[in-house]
N, C-alpha and C positions, 0 to 999 in steps of 0.2 A: 708096273700095274697102277700105281698111284697118279700117273698122268691122266688115266681115264676117269678118276673119280671126281664127282660133282659136274664135269662139263657135259656129259651126256644128258643129264637132267636139265641143265641150264640151257643147253641149246634150244631143245624142244619147248622149255618154258617160255623162251623168248617168242617162239611161234605163236604160243597161246596168248601172250600178252599183246601182241601186235595184231593178231588175226581176228580177235574178237573181244569186244568191250563187255566186261562182266562187272556187275556191281556186287562187291563182296559185302556180306552182312557185317556190320560193325556193332560189337556188344554195346548196349547203352545202359546207363546208370539206372538203377530202378529203386525204388523206395524200400522194398523189403530186403534188398541186398545190404543196404547201408544204414538201416534204421538206428543201429546202435553206434553209428560213427566209427571213428578209428581210435578211440581211447577206451581201454579195458584192462582188466587183470585176469590172466589165467593162471589158475592154482594147480598144484598137484601133478605137474608133469614130469616126465623124464626128459631132460634136455640134453641134446647134442649141440653145443654152442659153436660148432665149425672145427673144433680141435679135440674136445673131449666131452664125456658124458657125465651128467649130474643127476642125481636122483631126487625126487619129490621137491620141485623147484617151482617158484612162481615167476611170471614175466609180466611187468607192468609197462603198458603202452599208453602214450599221450600223443594225440594228434599224429599218429603214424610213425612216431620215434619211439624206441626202446628206452625207457627212463629209470628201470630197476630191474634187477635179477636178484632173488633171494629165497628165503624159506617160504613156504607156503603159508597163507593166512594174512598176507599184508593187506591193509586197509586200502581201499580205492573207491572214489565217488561214482565211477562209471560202471559199466557192465562187468560182472564177475562171472568168469567161466570155470566150470569144474573140468579140469584135465586129467582126471584120475584114469589111469590105465593107458594114457596116450604118451606119444613120444614126439617132441618137437625138434625139427632140424631146420637150418637156415633155408631159405628159398634156394632152389637148384639153380646152378650156373651151367648152361651148355656152352662150352668154350670153343666150339667150331660149328657155325651154321652159315647158311645162305638164305637170308629172310626176305621171302617174296610173298605177295598175296596175303592170305590170312594167317601167316606164320606165328605172328605174336599172339593172335587169339587162341590158335591151337595149342601153342607150347604151355600157356599158363594153365590149360585144363589138365595138365599132368604135373604141376608143382614147379615147373621151370619159370623162374621169375626174371631171369636175366639172359639174353643172348649176346654172345661175343661173335660177331658176324665176320666172315672173312672174305666177302666180296658181295656187295648189293649196290643198288642204285644210290648215287650221291644225293639225290633229290629228297631221299627219306631222312637224311641225317638231322637237318636242322629242327624240324618238328619233335623228332625223337629225343634230341637232346634236352629239349625244353620240357618234354614230358617226363623224362626219367629223373630230372632234378626235382620235381614236384612230389609232394605227398599227398596230393589230391587223389580221390577215388579213380581207379582205373582197373579194367579187367583184361589187361594184356601184359605181356612181357616186355621189359625194358630192353632197349637195343644199344649196344656199342658196336662200332664197326669200323673196318679199315676203308670202307667206301670202295673206290677204284683198287686194282691190283697193278702191280708192277711187272710188265712182261715186255718181251722183245717184238719188234716188228715180224709178223709170221709166228709168233710165239703163242704158248698156251693161253688161250682166252680171246684170241682174235679171230678164231675160225668160225664165230657164230654170228658175225654181222652187227653185233652190239657195239656202240662206241667205246673204244678202249684207247686211252692215250698210252702209246707204247714209249720205250726208251731205246735209242740206237747205241748210245755210248755213255761213258761216266759223266761227261760233261752236262747231260741232260738232267742228271740227279737232282741238283738243287732246285730247279724250276718245277720238276715234277713233284717233288715233296711239298714245295710252297703251295702248289695248286691244290694238293690234298688237304692241307691245313686250312686253306681258304673254304674248302668245301665241307669241312667239319669232320674229317678223318680222326678217329681216336688213337690209331697206330697205323703202321705201314706194313703192308704184306707184299713180298716179291715172290716170283716163281723162278726157281733155279733148277733147270733141268739138265744136269751134267751128262753129256754122252746119250742123250735121249734121241731116239731115231724118228719120233713123231712130230716134234716141234723145235723150231729154234728156240734158243734160251738167251736171256741176258748174259753177258759175260761176267766173269767173277769180278772183274774190275768194276763193272757197272753195279753189280750187286754191293761191292764194298762201298762205292761211293753212295748208294741209298741209305745203307746201314749207318754210315758216318753222319750223312746228313739229317736223317731221322733222329739219331742221338743228339745232334746239335740243337735240335727243336725240343728235346725232352720227350721224344715219342718212342716207343718200343718198336723193334724191327723184327718182323716174322717172316719165315721162308717156307714156302711148299716145295718140298723136295720129293725125289722118287727113288733115291738110292743112298746107301751109305757114304759112297764118294761125294755125293752132293752135300749131304749132311755135314761131312768132314770139313769140306770147303767153306760152308757157311759158318761153322764153329770157328774155324781159323780167322774169318773176317769179323767175328764179334757179334754174330746174330744173337738176339735174346730169346727166340723160342722157335721150335719147329712144329708147324701145324698138322704134320702127319708123322708118324714113325717110318723107318724103313724096315723092309722085311725081305731084302735081297742078300743080306749078309748079317752074321752075328755080330753085336756090338763088341768092340775091343776094350781091354782094360785101359789103353792109352786114351781112348775116346772119352770113356767114363770119367777118368780123372780130370782131363781137360774141361769137359762139360761141368763138372761139379765146381771146378775152380773158377769158371767164368759165370757161373750162375745161369746156365741154360735151362729152359723148362721144355716139355714136349707135350703136345696134345696127340696121342696116338691114333684116334679116331678107329678104334677097333671094330665098331659096328660095321662100318662101311667097308673095312678090309675083309671081314667076314662075308659080307654080300658079294664082294668081288671074287671070293673063292667059292661061290655057289652054296653058301651055308644056309641052313634053315632057320637060323636064330631069329630073324625077322618074323617070320611066319609062326614060330613057336610064341614070341612076344605077343602077337595078335590074338593068341588064344588064352592068354593069362586071364583068369577070371576077374582080377582086379583092374584090369586095363580095358578088357574087351567091351565093356558096356559103353565106354566113352570113346571108342574108336567108331569112325564111320566105316562104311564098306569100302569106300575109296581108300581110307587109310590102311585098312586091313590088306587090301590087295597089293598096296604099295609095299608093305612090309613083306609080303610074300614074295615079291619080285627080287631079282638079283642083277648085279653088275656082270658084264662079260669079263672074263680073264683067261689069258692064254696059258697060265701056269697050271700046275697040277692042283686040283681042288685041295684046300687045307693046308698046303705048304707055306704060303705067305702068311696066313693068319696064325699058325703055330709059331712061326719064328717071330712075328710081331708081338705075340703074347710073351715069348721068352725075352725079347729085347726090352719090352716095356717093364717087365719084372726085374731085369737086371739094373735098368736105370733107376728104378724106385729104390732097389735095395742099396744102391750106391749114394743115395741122398739127392737125386736129380728130381725136382718137382714134376709130377705127371698131373696133367689136368684132364677132366673127363669132357669129351667133345664127340659129337655124333656125325658131323658133315652132312646133316639133313639139309635138303630132302632127296638125297640120292637114293636109287632104288635100294629097297631093303631098310630104309629107314624114313621116319616121319618126325615132324616137330613135336617135341615134348615127350611122347612115350618112348622114344629110342634112347634118351638119356638113361633110362632104367636098364635097357640092355647093357648100355656102355658100363654101367656100374657092375652088372653081372659078369661082363667080360673082364674086368679089371680083377674081380675076385677069382675067376677062372685063371687069370694069369698068375694069381699067388698073393694078391693083396689081402689084408684082413678087412672085414667090412668097414672098420672106422677109417682106414686109410682110403678106401673107395670113396666114403662120404665126404672125406677132406678133399679128394681130388674134384668133387663136384660142387664145393662150397668155398671153404677158406683157402685152399691152394690156388684156385683159380682166381679169386678175389686179390690175393696177395700178389700173384704173378702179374696181373693186369693193373695193379695199384687202385683197385676200387675201394674206396675208404668207407663206404656206408652199407656195404653188403657183404654177404659171404659168412658172417659171423653174427651170432645173437649176443650182443653186448650192449651195455648203455651208450647211447649216442648213435647207434646203427638205426637205420630204417626197419620198420617191422615187416620184413619180407620173411615169411617162414611157413612151414608146412607141418600140418598135425597128422601124424601117422597112428593107425590103428595097432601097429605092431612094433616091436623093437628091432630095428635093423642090425643089431649086434648078433641076433640069433640067426637071421638070414638076411641078406642085402635085398632080397625080393620084398621086403616089408616096406621099401620105398614106394612100391606100387599100390599099396593098401593105404589110401589117402582119406583121411577124415575131413580135413578143412584145409584151404589154402588162404593165406592172408597176404595181401599186396598193400603195401602202404598203410598197414594196420587195418584195412578192410577186408572182409570176407568176400572171396571171389566165389560166386556161385558156379560150381561145375556143370558143364553141358553134357548130358548123355546123348548118344547118337541118335536115339529115337525122339529127341527133342529138336531135331533140325528143323530149320525153317520150311514150312508147308508151301509148295508151289502149286499153282493150279494146273490142272490137266490140260494138255495141249489141245487146241481147238479142233484140230483136224489130223488124221494120220497122214494126209497128202502133203509132203514137204515141197512138192513142185507143181506148178500149174504154168508151164512156160508159155502156153498158148494165151495166157492172159497177162504175162509179165513176169518179173523176177521176185514178186513178193510170195511169202509162204503163210503158213497159219501162225497165230500168237505172236505177230511182230517179227518173224523170221523173214530174212531177205537174202537173195543169192548175189554173190559177187565174185570177182576174180580174187585169187589169193596165190601168192608165190613169195619166195624168200627176198625179193627186192625190198619188202617192207623191213627186212632186217639187214639191209645193205648187201644182200646177195646179188647175184647176176642173173637169175632166172627171170621170165616174163610170161604174161598170160593174156590173152584176148578171149572174151566171151561174146557170143552173138545168139540170140533166140532165132529158132528156125522152125516155125509150126510149134508142135508140142515137144520139141528138143531143144537143148542147150548145147550149142557147139563150143567146144573149148579148144583154143590153139595155144599149146603150152610149150614153151622152150625152157628146158631144164639145164642150167649151165653150172659147171664146177665153180669153185671158189668160196663155196658155203658148205659147212660139214655135213648138213642134212639138207641138201637142195630139194626143193619141191615146186611145182606150179600146177595149178588147177582151178577148181571152183568149189565154194563152199556156201552153205546157208547157215546164218547166224543170227543170234537174237541177243540184245543186251540184257534181257530178262530170262530167268531160268524158268523151265516148265517140267511138269511130271510126265514122263513117258512109261512109267513103271508097268502099266497095263499092256504094253507090247513086248514082243520077245525077239523081233528081228528088224533089220533095216533091209529094204529091197529097192533095186533099182535096175533099169535097163541101160545097157552100155555097148557101144561098138567103136572101134577106132584103130589107131596104130597099136599093132601087137605088143604086148609087154606086160610086165608086173607093175601094178598100180597099188595105191594105198587108200584106205578109208580110215579117217581119224575123227574121233568124237570128242566133244568137249562138255565139261560140266561146271557149274559156278563155284564148287568147292574144290576144284582141282589146282594143286599147287606143284605138280611133278610132271612126269612124262605123259602126254596125252595118250589114251588108249588107242590102239590102231590094229588093223587087220590087212593083209595083202590078198590081192585076188589077180587073176589073168584076164587081160582084155584080148579079144580077137576082131578081125575085120568085120565079122558078121555079128548081128545083134544077138545079145545073150541077156537073161535075167540073173541078177547076182542076189543072193540072199546072205546076210551076215548076221549071226546070233549076237544079241546084245550081250549075253552072258560071256561071250569071248572077247569083249573089249574090257580087258583086265584093268579095273580102277574107275570104270564109268559109274557115275551116280546117276541113276535113271530118274531119280526125283528131282534132279537139278539140271536137266539137259539144256545146253546153250548152243549147240552147233554140230555141224558135220561137214567135213571137207572130203573130196574125192579127188585125188592129185595124182599126177605122174612123178617119179623120182624115187629114190635119190640117183638112180642112174641117169647121166645126162644124155641129151637127144631132143629131138622135135617130136611132139605128140599131137595128134589131132583127134578128138573123140567127141561122142555125141552121148548126152545124157537125157533120160526121161523117166517118168513114172517113179520118182524118188518117194518112198513111203515108208511108214512104219506098219508092221503087220504083227498080228498076235499068234 
């Protein structure tokens, strides 16, 4: 099952990134957010320092660094904050993400101050490294990442058309790791799918060479596995951590002893395993009264979605809980990570579900907190975070409730401090206001390819992501003729036409998209895009016939669409391969 996790989201996320140019809002420094600077004293708090709790404590911060911890009432020349009735915990660490789009801005809104990313664009790493080393004001999460992942030709990750440097044999390992170091990778992640029927896998010998080479350069080596057998192979080869747990077989006493002796750590990603088992945990999380005001409609809908899975619902998740508890009880470090933005998860909020899942597995709340703070920091050798101690950066979260009484207290956030500065939380109703679209008519093909509000029509297909499909478009009176050739070789092939804008507009006054279409009979798809989208683009299917027909699709059925931030629509053939010729006209929004 775990071979499906993340890649479904990433495949279509690639389509979004390459099909439409969207300017994502970047939080800016504002005077009212930082007027007191990042030096202060907070008194009278209950403190969880990453390992244990302390009552009625003060924390002194100077220029974003913790300089004192002790009894309340210490003198300080800067701002003094009364923390009576509050609990302070370290900034939360999500130990498994894939950080794209507005991920870092979204995550900090829920108290996550550090992302440990397991595959993202290498181009992000240089700037993020400089940013995370600074104690200057910032209102986003810090990023550590593997950058590229290690996989075989035709292996997991190559099916989406994004550039992936693969490895064919052990002799490639040294050069491959050297390139990752040059790009700025913080650790090495490999994909080892023993006896997997869906993808080719690097050999055990190649995995061993990668692990050895990573260790030679002082880097951790992590493995994405999908079975107990694969986990055992990687343990035998000296892997440092598993970025998913296995849920096909109960963990054995021999594995537990070997893992403890070798210092293995595990990031079980229980939230996404629950999603793959059609769980409603994400949907319930979206309804939590402490989180819901800060979740956009798109995020709530993403939490309500689930991954596909061929196993009986609940079986994998239940065994994953049992294996996680068994490893924890034996002394194997367990780290909290979500694998966001897979269906059923979102950046930031889902870490609170992960903590609840750890407690469901049998952890006490203190150990669950450790999994998302000190244990993650220690496993990844992050020296300045994960603990509240003198000399650490002032990344911490002030809670309204005591998480020892209920782990759900982590959701009741009073304040978030990043580098000692207060980060102003953004409620969903404070989202950027976009202007109403100029006209409901999205097509006027007799006049050209331009639409309202800066929208324009163009061909779109998977060739822009190195797929094999192709498209030609031609205006014919008030029709747009699309000649689409959908080819295999890409996981989600598509070819067709779309209307896109680099700026978002508000279409919330409308309820449907309507268009006339005729052409090669078959199943087609309509996909919609919005500027705050970071996961699977909402879509609906419909049937095309040789005779002209009018299609109406309810906007409410595009699960995850933010109608206040609409950026585009694509009407495409695929994923079934073949040649398709169809005509579009009268594309419009209707109320």
